[in-house]
ZAMARGU-4260 file (C-alpha; in steps of 0.2 Angstrom, whole numbers, plus 5000, padded with zeros to 4 digits):
<rodrens>
0) 5000/5000/5000 | 5006/5018/4996 | 5012/5030/5009 | 5001/5044/5013 | 5002/5063/5017
5) 4987/5073/5021 | 4986/5092/5018 | 4973/5099/5030 | 4968/5117/5033 | 4963/5129/5047
10) 4948/5133/5037 | 4941/5134/5019 | 4950/5143/5005 | 4967/5143/5014 | 4975/5136/4999
15) 4975/5117/5003 | 4971/5112/4984 | 4986/5122/4977 | 4998/5117/4991 | 4993/5099/4987
20) 4996/5102/4969 | 5013/5110/4972 | 5018/5095/4983 | 5012/5083/4970 | 5023/5092/4957
25) 5038/5092/4968 | 5036/5073/4972 | 5033/5069/4954 | 5048/5078/4948 | 5058/5068/4960
30) 5053/5052/4952 | 5040/5046/4965 | 5024/5039/4959 | 5012/5050/4967 | 4993/5053/4965
35) 4980/5065/4973 | 4965/5060/4983 | 4950/5069/4991 | 4936/5058/4997 | 4923/5072/4996
40) 4923/5088/4986 | 4909/5101/4986 | 4910/5111/4970 | 4900/5116/4954 | 4917/5116/4945
45) 4918/5099/4938 | 4927/5089/4924 | 4923/5074/4914 | 4936/5060/4913 | 4940/5050/4897
50) 4929/5036/4904 | 4914/5048/4906 | 4915/5050/4925 | 4912/5067/4933 | 4925/5074/4946
55) 4930/5090/4954 | 4942/5101/4945 | 4954/5103/4960 | 4959/5085/4959 | 4961/5086/4940
60) 4974/5100/4942 | 4982/5089/4956 | 4982/5074/4944 | 4990/5085/4931 | 5003/5090/4943
65) 5007/5072/4947 | 5009/5068/4928 | 4993/5058/4928 | 4977/5057/4918 | 4962/5061/4930
70) 4952/5047/4937 | 4936/5047/4947 | 4945/5037/4961 | 4955/5053/4965 | 4938/5061/4970
75) 4925/5047/4974 | 4912/5059/4980 | 4907/5075/4972 | 4893/5086/4979 | 4885/5098/4967
80) 4874/5110/4977 | 4856/5112/4970 | 4850/5123/4985 | 4856/5129/5002 | 4853/5112/5010
85) 4852/5100/4995 | 4865/5093/4983 | 4867/5081/4969 | 4879/5067/4975 | 4891/5060/4962
90) 4899/5044/4968 | 4914/5037/4958 | 4909/5048/4943 | 4891/5045/4942 | 4875/5052/4949
95) 4870/5043/4965 | 4855/5053/4971 | 4850/5070/4977 | 4850/5072/4995 | 4847/5086/5009
100) 4861/5088/5022 | 4853/5077/5035 | 4850/5062/5024 | 4867/5064/5017 | 4875/5063/5034
105) 4864/5048/5038 | 4873/5039/5023 | 4890/5041/5030 | 4893/5022/5032 | 4888/5018/5015
110) 4897/5032/5007 | 4913/5029/5016 | 4913/5011/5009 | 4915/5020/4991 | 4929/5031/4998
115) 4938/5015/5005 | 4936/5006/4988 | 4943/5021/4978 | 4957/5024/4990 | 4963/5006/4990
120) 4963/5005/4971 | 4974/5020/4970 | 4985/5014/4985 | 4989/4998/4976 | 4995/5008/4960
125) 5006/5022/4968 | 5020/5025/4980 | 5012/5040/4988 | 4995/5047/4990 | 4992/5065/4993
130) 4976/5067/5003 | 4967/5084/5003 | 4956/5088/5017 | 4940/5099/5017 | 4936/5115/5027
135) 4944/5115/5044 | 4954/5101/5052 | 4945/5105/5068 | 4926/5104/5063 | 4922/5097/5080
140) 4903/5098/5077 | 4905/5087/5062 | 4917/5074/5070 | 4904/5060/5070 | 4899/5063/5052
145) 4916/5067/5044 | 4921/5056/5029 | 4934/5068/5022 | 4947/5073/5035 | 4952/5062/5050
150) 4943/5046/5046 | 4953/5046/5029 | 4969/5051/5038 | 4967/5036/5050 | 4962/5024/5036
155) 4978/5029/5026 | 4989/5030/5042 | 4994/5047/5035 | 5005/5061/5042 | 4997/5078/5041
160) 5003/5095/5035 | 4992/5109/5042 | 4990/5124/5030 | 4985/5142/5037 | 4981/5158/5027
165) 4990/5173/5034 | 4982/5184/5021 | 4965/5184/5029 | 4972/5188/5046 | 4972/5179/5063
170) 4985/5166/5058 | 4990/5163/5076 | 4972/5159/5082 | 4970/5149/5066 | 4985/5138/5070
175) 4985/5137/5089 | 4966/5135/5090 | 4965/5122/5077 | 4979/5111/5085 | 4971/5114/5102
180) 4954/5107/5096 | 4962/5091/5089 | 4962/5074/5099 | 4979/5069/5105 | 4980/5055/5092
185) 4976/5067/5078 | 4989/5080/5084 | 5003/5067/5085 | 5000/5065/5066 | 5004/5083/5062
190) 5021/5084/5054 | 5022/5103/5052 | 5013/5119/5048 | 5014/5129/5032 | 5009/5147/5032
195) 5002/5152/5015 | 4999/5168/5006 | 5012/5179/5015 | 5014/5197/5008 | 5029/5208/5012
200) 5046/5205/5020 | 5047/5187/5025 | 5060/5191/5039 | 5047/5201/5048 | 5038/5185/5052
205) 5053/5176/5060 | 5046/5180/5077 | 5029/5174/5072 | 5037/5157/5067 | 5046/5156/5083
210) 5030/5160/5093 | 5020/5147/5084 | 5033/5133/5086 | 5035/5138/5105 | 5016/5138/5108
215) 5012/5122/5098 | 5028/5112/5098 | 5025/5109/5080 | 5038/5115/5067 | 5034/5128/5054
220) 5040/5120/5038 | 5037/5135/5027 | 5030/5152/5024 | 5024/5153/5006 | 5024/5171/4999
225) 5009/5176/4989 | 5012/5172/4971 | 5004/5185/4959 | 4997/5180/4942 | 4996/5162/4946
230) 4987/5154/4931 | 4980/5139/4939 | 4962/5133/4941 | 4954/5137/4958 | 4943/5124/4966
235) 4927/5135/4966 | 4921/5152/4961 | 4923/5159/4979 | 4936/5171/4973 | 4925/5178/4959
240) 4910/5180/4969 | 4919/5189/4983 | 4929/5200/4972 | 4925/5219/4973 | 4934/5225/4957
245) 4927/5226/4940 | 4940/5225/4925 | 4940/5241/4915 | 4935/5238/4897 | 4946/5246/4883
250) 4943/5251/4865 | 4959/5242/4861 | 4954/5225/4868 | 4940/5212/4865 | 4929/5216/4880
255) 4919/5201/4887 | 4906/5201/4900 | 4901/5185/4909 | 4885/5186/4919 | 4888/5180/4936
260) 4874/5167/4940 | 4870/5161/4957 | 4872/5143/4952 | 4886/5146/4939 | 4896/5130/4935
265) 4913/5127/4927 | 4919/5145/4928 | 4936/5138/4922 | 4929/5139/4904 | 4935/5157/4904
270) 4952/5156/4912 | 4962/5154/4896 | 4952/5168/4888 | 4955/5180/4903 | 4974/5176/4901
275) 4975/5183/4884 | 4983/5200/4883 | 4971/5208/4871 | 4955/5202/4880 | 4947/5211/4895
280) 4935/5199/4904 | 4924/5204/4918 | 4910/5195/4928 | 4894/5205/4927 | 4885/5206/4944
285) 4873/5220/4939 | 4867/5225/4921 | 4877/5240/4921 | 4893/5229/4921 | 4889/5224/4903
290) 4891/5241/4897 | 4905/5242/4884 | 4906/5223/4881 | 4909/5217/4864 | 4904/5199/4869
295) 4891/5194/4882 | 4892/5176/4889 | 4879/5166/4898 | 4889/5153/4907 | 4885/5135/4913
300) 4872/5133/4927 | 4868/5119/4939 | 4850/5125/4940 | 4846/5133/4923 | 4828/5138/4926
305) 4832/5146/4943 | 4846/5156/4935 | 4836/5161/4920 | 4823/5168/4933 | 4838/5177/4941
310) 4843/5184/4924 | 4826/5192/4922 | 4824/5198/4940 | 4840/5207/4940 | 4836/5216/4923
315) 4849/5206/4912 | 4835/5201/4900 | 4833/5218/4891 | 4852/5220/4892 | 4855/5204/4882
320) 4842/5208/4869 | 4848/5226/4867 | 4866/5219/4865 | 4860/5208/4851 | 4851/5223/4842
325) 4867/5233/4843 | 4876/5220/4833 | 4886/5213/4846 | 4889/5194/4850 | 4880/5183/4863
330) 4887/5166/4868 | 4878/5153/4879 | 4888/5138/4886 | 4878/5123/4892 | 4865/5130/4904
335) 4867/5147/4895 | 4864/5139/4879 | 4847/5132/4885 | 4843/5150/4891 | 4845/5157/4874
340) 4832/5146/4867 | 4813/5148/4866 | 4808/5136/4880 | 4814/5125/4893 | 4803/5111/4898
345) 4805/5101/4914 | 4792/5087/4914 | 4802/5075/4926 | 4805/5088/4939 | 4823/5088/4937
350) 4824/5106/4942 | 4807/5107/4951 | 4795/5104/4936 | 4785/5115/4924 | 4791/5125/4909
355) 4798/5142/4906 | 4801/5153/4891 | 4819/5156/4886 | 4827/5172/4880 | 4821/5168/4862
360) 4838/5172/4854 | 4840/5155/4846 | 4828/5144/4838 | 4830/5129/4850 | 4819/5121/4864
365) 4826/5111/4878 | 4818/5096/4888 | 4826/5092/4904 | 4829/5073/4907 | 4834/5064/4923
370) 4850/5056/4915 | 4865/5066/4914 | 4876/5067/4899 | 4895/5066/4903 | 4908/5063/4890
375) 4924/5070/4882 | 4922/5076/4864 | 4932/5082/4849 | 4923/5094/4838 | 4925/5105/4822
380) 4919/5123/4822 | 4906/5128/4810 | 4906/5146/4815 | 4907/5159/4801 | 4922/5171/4799
385) 4935/5159/4806 | 4947/5147/4798 | 4939/5131/4791 | 4940/5116/4802 | 4946/5123/4818
390) 4945/5109/4830 | 4943/5109/4849 | 4943/5096/4863 | 4931/5098/4877 | 4918/5089/4888
395) 4899/5089/4890 | 4890/5089/4907 | 4872/5092/4905 | 4854/5086/4908 | 4842/5088/4894
400) 4840/5087/4876 | 4840/5102/4865 | 4831/5102/4848 | 4835/5115/4834 | 4819/5120/4825
405) 4829/5129/4811 | 4846/5136/4807 | 4862/5127/4809 | 4874/5120/4822 | 4890/5129/4828
410) 4900/5113/4830 | 4901/5096/4822 | 4906/5083/4835 | 4918/5070/4828 | 4913/5053/4834
415) 4919/5036/4828 | 4901/5030/4828 | 4895/5044/4817 | 4897/5063/4818 | 4883/5073/4826
420) 4879/5091/4827 | 4880/5102/4843 | 4873/5119/4847 | 4865/5132/4837 | 4870/5148/4828
425) 4859/5163/4822 | 4860/5167/4803 | 4871/5182/4806 | 4883/5171/4817 | 4882/5183/4832
430) 4872/5173/4843 | 4878/5155/4847 | 4877/5142/4860 | 4885/5125/4863 | 4885/5111/4876
435) 4904/5109/4875 | 4914/5115/4890 | 4932/5120/4888 | 4928/5128/4871 | 4940/5142/4873
440) 4954/5131/4880 | 4961/5126/4862 | 4973/5140/4857 | 4969/5140/4838 | 4950/5141/4841
445) 4952/5154/4854 | 4963/5165/4843 | 4952/5163/4828 | 4937/5168/4838 | 4946/5183/4846
450) 4952/5189/4829 | 4934/5187/4823 | 4928/5199/4836 | 4943/5211/4833 | 4939/5212/4815
455) 4921/5216/4818 | 4928/5230/4830 | 4940/5237/4817 | 4956/5230/4825 | 4969/5221/4816
460) 4970/5202/4820 | 4984/5196/4831 | 4995/5181/4827 | 4990/5164/4833 | 5007/5162/4841
465) 5000/5174/4855 | 4987/5162/4860 | 5000/5147/4859 | 5011/5157/4871 | 4996/5159/4883
470) 4993/5141/4883 | 5011/5138/4886 | 5011/5149/4901 | 4995/5140/4908 | 5004/5123/4906
475) 5020/5129/4914 | 5011/5137/4929 | 5012/5121/4938 | 5031/5121/4937 | 5032/5139/4942
480) 5021/5135/4957 | 5030/5119/4962 | 5047/5129/4961 | 5039/5142/4973 | 5033/5129/4985
485) 5050/5120/4985 | 5059/5136/4988 | 5049/5141/5003 | 5044/5125/5011 | 5057/5113/5019
490) 5053/5099/5008 | 5068/5089/5014 | 5060/5087/5030 | 5044/5081/5022 | 5053/5068/5011
495) 5062/5062/5027 | 5046/5061/5037 | 5039/5050/5023 | 5056/5040/5022 | 5059/5045/5004
500) 5076/5050/4997 | 5078/5069/4999 | 5072/5080/4985
</rodrens>
């Protein structure tokens, strides 16, 4: 069985996911066969594996850091919130059921059996498993229902690294309070502390390190400075939703507004687009944020009908319509594509039942079905004004079938069993929608599409090499982050604690 190291935190959003990815890259580059594991993840930001299973994006990033193809065993349970107290439960890649919080906790024993199965399969294949925890390592009120922190640590007989976030303040209370709330056997497993997101002169925190080590008798293995412009996927949209600044649109860039939906899913669809130097992307919280946009995007949604109602209640409906009338582009991805149609019908009560009118910008109608479609795809672009045959690779995650009453598709999905059409596009090509996530990840398609907008705006096209460089930067970001972690964390002590040869 593999050795195990758990990365637990003093709270949510302290950087556990990225620290785990950084550790994974360091171990991988040292020649150790390492894989990530998070028993339970809660996120609307998911990914579809080659086998058609659904898993959290954080473990996808960690798998890439470890040089591996993502597999659902790395994240056997994924919770996708449907309401404040209810989530769709994905088990080992496939929908298990929807449950409210009480029923979910009552299923602990049954669910932990799946956790153990997945962990043991991975542990038989690799030398080291990196376990990511969830929330705080000291959720004492959930101790009897926990299936992601200490039960997994004990199952794996793992050592623990405790991560704290100094950027949010109160780091001494975070660390000392967390350790004081642990059971003696739990505390004995803590190998060291990592302070994350430090800003300023690291030497000014030397006395802080000494105080923490004196009060806890646990070594501080590193203080990681805040790394700017780190182009790595985050676990969820919390940083977007909590952000206060709105990017300033410019006459010299392609200005993209993405409507920030309450149940927005797969916001990583826009990471590569936002990284382009000639693109300004902002998330529109209110209709006024759309002003000046060349392109308006309705993103994916876990609850399309509710989010469509939100679009109308917040006054985005007339803004979308006027945007089209002004000759500007509107794009719908997955749930956003469904919203652009004439009607959404929910006869099986997938989202509560009934039917609702869409925004009527594309001649399509959608009927929601219980069965979820999850698959990776390769597709050829049929959009006008771009190079012929631009191909992309992406993935589908959706419930429902959308039928096109007239007009044409915007992609042809290339399938060994027979090509099929995807999406819809308006006659002038300015309104289009697709079920394919990751559509902007391919640098050739992304640059062709950006140049199409630039031409329409009167700007000269930019070379395809620009987008290739962006994709290269995104790819190399893992190595940049791993170099940063290795520089500021005492990885030699971590290797020695796990009885691996030193890095």
